[in-house]
C-alpha positions, 0 to 999 in steps of 0.5 A, spaced: 500 500 500 502 506 498 501 512 503 497 516 498 492 511 497 490 512 503 484 517 504 486 521 510 478 520 515 481 527 519 483 530 512 480 538 512 476 537 519 477 542 524 480 541 531 473 539 535 471 535 529 478 530 529 478 529 536 471 527 536 472 522 530 479 520 533 475 518 540 471 514 537 472 506 538 474 505 531 476 510 526 475 507 518 481 508 514 479 507 506 485 505 501 483 507 495 481 501 490 482 497 495 478 496 502 476 500 508 480 498 515 478 500 521 484 502 527 482 504 534 486 510 536 483 510 543 486 503 545 492 499 544 499 504 543 501 508 537 508 505 535 509 511 531 505 517 532 508 522 527 507 517 522 500 515 524 498 523 524 500 524 516 496 518 514 490 520 518 491 527 516 494 527 509 499 532 511 506 531 508 504 525 504 507 526 498 504 522 491 507 516 490 510 515 496 509 508 500 507 507 507 515 505 509 518 511 505 518 517 510 520 514 516 524 507 520 519 502 521 517 501 528 522 496 532 520 489 532 518 485 537 523 479 540 523 473 536 520 467 540 525 462 544 528 456 539 528 461 533 522 462 531 521 457 526 515 452 526 517 445 524 515 442 517 511 435 517 514 434 511 517 428 509 524 431 507 526 431 514 532 427 517 534 425 510 
């Protein structure tokens, strides 16, 4: 998904209207030509607040920019014990 394909739900709204929408349990985010997603700004943790605000408001999103173009990715969670690889049940194991 490219960042410029997101239809910013807070774009053009006044401060009060944007705050009221952001305070809802779920905020709809529509991706042009794709589908609609819902995010919760009230619950959970926003890992990259500046990037989220740019996507929600449309401010500073360049045409053709991907969601990853404008900032570093958030820190990845620690890998599970054992290297995080699932064992396959295929017959090729062990020889």
